[in-house]
C-alpha positions as CSV (number, residue, x, y, z in Angstrom):
1,M,25.9,17.6,7.5
2,D,27.8,14.9,5.7
3,G,25.4,12.3,4.2
4,I,22.2,14.4,4.0
5,R,21.2,17.7,2.6
6,Y,18.3,20.1,3.0
7,A,17.1,22.9,0.7
8,V,14.0,25.0,0.1
9,E,13.0,26.5,-3.2
10,D,9.7,27.6,-4.6
11,G,7.9,26.5,-1.5
12,V,9.3,23.0,-1.7
13,A,11.7,21.5,0.8
14,T,14.0,18.8,-0.5
15,I,15.8,16.2,1.6
16,T,18.6,14.5,-0.3
17,L,20.4,11.5,1.1
18,D,23.9,12.1,0.1
19,R,26.2,9.0,0.5
20,P,26.2,7.9,-3.2
21,T,29.3,5.7,-2.7
22,A,27.3,3.7,-0.1
23,K,24.1,3.8,-2.1
24,N,22.8,6.3,0.4
25,A,22.7,3.8,3.2
26,F,22.0,5.8,6.3
27,T,23.9,6.2,9.6
28,L,22.3,7.0,12.9
29,D,23.6,10.6,12.7
30,M,21.9,10.9,9.3
31,V,18.7,9.7,10.7
32,D,18.8,12.2,13.5
33,M,19.2,15.1,11.0
34,W,16.6,13.5,8.7
35,A,14.0,13.7,11.5
36,E,15.1,17.3,12.3
37,Y,14.7,18.4,8.7
38,V,11.2,16.9,8.4
39,Q,10.2,18.8,11.6
40,Q,11.8,22.0,10.2
41,A,9.8,21.7,7.0
42,H,6.6,21.1,9.0
43,R,7.2,24.3,11.0
44,D,8.4,26.5,8.2
45,P,5.5,28.7,6.8
46,A,7.5,29.1,3.6
47,V,7.3,25.3,2.9
48,G,4.2,23.8,1.3
49,A,5.5,20.4,0.3
50,L,8.4,18.1,0.9
51,V,10.4,15.9,-1.6
52,L,12.7,13.1,-0.5
53,T,15.3,11.7,-2.9
54,G,18.8,10.2,-3.1
55,A,22.1,11.4,-4.7
56,G,23.7,9.4,-7.4
57,D,22.2,6.2,-8.8
58,A,20.4,5.0,-5.6
59,F,17.5,6.2,-3.5
60,C,18.5,4.4,-0.3
61,A,20.0,1.0,0.5
62,G,18.6,1.0,4.0
63,G,20.6,1.2,7.2
64,D,24.4,1.0,7.1
65,L,25.0,-2.0,9.3
66,S,28.7,-1.2,9.4
67,T,27.9,1.9,11.4
68,I,25.0,0.3,13.4
69,S,26.8,-2.9,14.4
70,D,25.3,-3.1,17.8
71,M,21.9,-3.7,16.2
72,T,23.0,-7.2,15.1
73,S,24.9,-8.1,18.3
74,R,22.7,-7.0,21.2
75,A,19.0,-7.3,21.2
76,M,18.2,-4.3,23.3
77,A,20.7,-2.2,21.4
78,G,18.8,-3.0,18.2
79,K,15.5,-2.1,19.7
80,E,16.8,1.1,21.2
81,A,18.4,2.2,17.9
82,L,15.1,1.7,16.1
83,A,12.7,3.1,18.7
84,N,14.8,6.0,19.8
85,R,16.4,7.1,16.6
86,I,15.4,5.5,13.3
87,H,11.7,5.5,14.1
88,R,11.8,9.2,14.7
89,V,11.7,9.7,11.0
90,A,8.4,7.8,10.8
91,F,6.9,9.8,13.6
92,A,8.1,13.1,12.1
93,M,6.6,12.1,8.7
94,E,3.3,11.1,10.4
95,A,3.1,14.6,12.0
96,M,3.9,16.4,8.8
97,D,0.6,17.8,7.6
98,K,2.0,19.0,4.2
99,P,2.3,16.8,1.1
100,T,5.4,14.5,1.0
101,I,6.6,13.0,-2.2
102,A,9.4,10.4,-2.7
103,A,11.5,10.7,-5.9
104,V,12.8,7.1,-6.1
105,N,15.7,7.7,-8.4
106,G,17.4,4.2,-8.0
107,V,17.4,1.2,-5.8
108,A,15.4,1.4,-2.6
109,V,15.8,-1.7,-0.4
110,G,14.9,-2.6,3.1
111,A,14.6,0.5,5.3
112,G,15.2,2.5,2.2
113,M,12.0,1.2,0.7
114,D,10.2,1.8,4.0
115,M,11.4,5.4,3.9
116,A,9.8,5.9,0.5
117,L,6.6,4.3,1.8
118,M,6.4,6.9,4.5
119,C,5.8,9.6,1.9
120,D,2.2,10.3,0.7
121,I,3.1,9.9,-3.0
122,R,5.9,8.2,-4.8
123,F,7.4,9.0,-8.2
124,M,9.8,6.4,-9.6
125,A,12.6,6.5,-12.1
126,R,12.1,4.0,-15.0
127,S,15.3,2.2,-14.1
128,A,14.7,2.1,-10.3
129,R,13.8,-1.0,-8.3
130,M,12.3,-1.4,-4.8
131,G,12.4,-4.4,-2.5
132,E,11.9,-5.0,1.2
133,G,14.8,-7.4,1.4
134,Y,14.8,-8.0,5.2
135,V,13.8,-11.6,5.0
136,K,16.9,-12.4,2.9
137,L,19.0,-11.3,5.9
138,G,16.8,-13.2,8.4
139,L,15.3,-9.9,9.6
140,V,11.9,-8.4,10.0
141,P,10.8,-5.1,8.3
142,G,12.2,-2.8,11.0
143,D,11.1,0.6,9.6
144,G,7.4,0.3,9.0
145,G,7.2,-1.9,6.0
146,A,4.6,-4.2,7.7
147,Y,2.5,-1.1,8.5
148,Y,2.7,0.9,5.3
149,L,2.9,-1.7,2.6
150,P,-0.5,-3.5,3.2
151,R,-2.2,0.0,3.3
152,I,-0.7,0.8,-0.1
153,V,-0.9,-2.4,-2.1
154,G,-3.2,-4.6,0.0
155,T,-2.4,-7.5,2.4
156,A,-1.7,-10.3,0.0
157,K,0.6,-8.4,-2.3
158,A,2.4,-6.9,0.7
159,L,2.9,-10.3,2.2
160,E,4.3,-11.6,-1.1
161,L,6.8,-8.8,-1.2
162,L,7.7,-9.0,2.5
163,L,8.1,-12.8,2.6
164,T,10.1,-13.2,-0.6
165,G,12.1,-9.9,-0.5
166,D,11.7,-9.8,-4.3
167,F,12.5,-6.6,-6.1
168,V,9.7,-4.7,-8.0
169,D,10.6,-2.8,-11.1
170,A,9.0,0.5,-12.1
171,D,6.3,-0.9,-14.4
172,E,5.2,-3.4,-11.7
173,A,5.3,-0.8,-9.0
174,L,2.9,1.4,-11.1
175,R,0.7,-1.6,-11.8
176,I,0.2,-2.5,-8.2
177,G,-0.2,1.1,-7.0
178,L,3.1,1.2,-5.2
179,V,4.0,4.4,-7.0
180,A,1.9,7.1,-8.6
181,R,4.1,7.9,-11.6
182,V,7.0,6.4,-13.5
183,V,9.3,9.0,-15.0
184,D,12.4,8.9,-17.3
185,D,15.5,8.8,-15.1
186,E,16.8,12.2,-16.3
187,S,13.4,13.9,-15.7
188,L,12.5,12.4,-12.3
189,L,13.7,15.1,-9.9
190,K,12.5,18.0,-12.0
191,E,9.1,16.5,-12.5
192,T,8.7,15.6,-8.9
193,Q,9.7,19.1,-7.7
194,T,7.4,20.7,-10.3
195,F,4.5,18.6,-9.0
196,A,5.5,19.4,-5.4
197,A,5.6,23.2,-6.3
198,R,2.1,22.9,-7.7
199,L,0.9,21.5,-4.4
200,A,2.8,24.1,-2.5
201,A,1.2,26.9,-4.4
202,G,-2.3,25.6,-3.6
203,P,-4.6,26.6,-0.7
204,P,-2.5,25.4,2.3
205,L,-5.2,25.1,4.8
206,A,-7.4,23.0,2.6
207,I,-4.4,20.8,1.5
208,R,-3.5,20.1,5.1
209,M,-7.1,19.3,6.0
210,I,-7.5,17.0,3.0
211,K,-4.4,15.1,3.9
212,R,-5.5,14.8,7.6
213,A,-9.0,13.6,6.6
214,V,-7.6,10.9,4.3
215,Y,-5.3,9.4,6.9
216,R,-7.9,9.6,9.7
217,S,-10.5,7.9,7.5
218,L,-8.2,4.9,7.0
219,D,-8.6,4.1,10.7
220,T,-12.2,5.0,11.4
221,D,-15.8,4.4,10.3
222,L,-17.9,6.4,7.8
223,R,-19.9,8.3,10.4
224,T,-16.8,9.5,12.2
225,S,-15.0,10.3,9.0
226,L,-17.9,12.4,7.8
227,D,-18.2,14.1,11.1
228,L,-14.5,15.1,10.9
229,I,-14.8,16.4,7.3
230,S,-17.9,18.5,8.2
231,S,-15.8,20.2,10.9
232,H,-12.9,20.7,8.4
233,M,-15.4,22.2,5.9
234,G,-16.8,24.6,8.4
235,L,-13.3,25.8,9.1
236,V,-11.9,26.1,5.5
237,A,-15.1,27.6,4.0
238,T,-14.6,30.7,6.2
239,S,-10.9,31.0,5.5
240,E,-9.2,33.7,3.5
241,D,-8.0,31.0,1.1
242,A,-11.6,30.0,0.2
243,R,-12.6,33.7,-0.3
244,E,-9.6,34.3,-2.5
245,A,-10.3,31.1,-4.6
246,I,-14.0,32.0,-5.1
247,A,-13.1,35.6,-6.1
248,A,-10.4,34.4,-8.5
249,M,-12.9,32.0,-10.1
250,K,-15.4,34.9,-10.6
251,E,-12.7,37.2,-12.0
252,K,-11.2,34.4,-14.2
253,R,-7.7,34.8,-12.7
254,T,-5.2,32.6,-10.9
255,P,-5.8,32.7,-7.1
256,M,-3.1,34.0,-4.8
257,F,-2.8,32.0,-1.6
258,T,-0.8,33.4,1.2
259,G,-1.6,31.7,4.5
260,R,0.0,28.5,5.6
């Protein structure tokens, strides 16, 4: 549909926000399709990883308030638009048990930054900038910034960014752990998709279990986390993927994983 694209290649699904003249600010219709595309990637056995990026020189400028005018005029309309539509992307990303990578190719502000934070890993173009920005409009971080950001950069740094709305450039984003890699602008999408294809070619069951174990461990104690991982290990150790990987190691060849 207009404003958002979906494609699959080499086991990697790519969602591209495609409103470059509006800095890829999203409409509610775009959000609806965005959530659907994430769910489609989650269900598709041919997909092993998901990349999120923007067209043109921006990643995402957040929600397009010119198309979501009720959000700033009626309290319940704002809550309903967030809870029933925009937040569907966050819930779809949470349910996605395959790796997700944001290729932040340009400015990511407000909900646009929050959408990048929903991904497991972020690669950032050298010229890109990210900022929460809500406070400058007298708003609160409506798309998960108050949840994701402290878990990524720590409480104090998250509060600094949320309370000032200041932008972070690529070098600072890398320094504080907001992004995993900084890449030259012209190489960003290719390098991100190459990395995603590497993950997609890995043992799918083990990758899903590792991702699940990491996120569950953030919200639980050591004993519960180790109990969970012992169950995961019991499952993956008897899988065809594990047998293939061990055989390939013995035979000094590249393993061929098939199941998802």
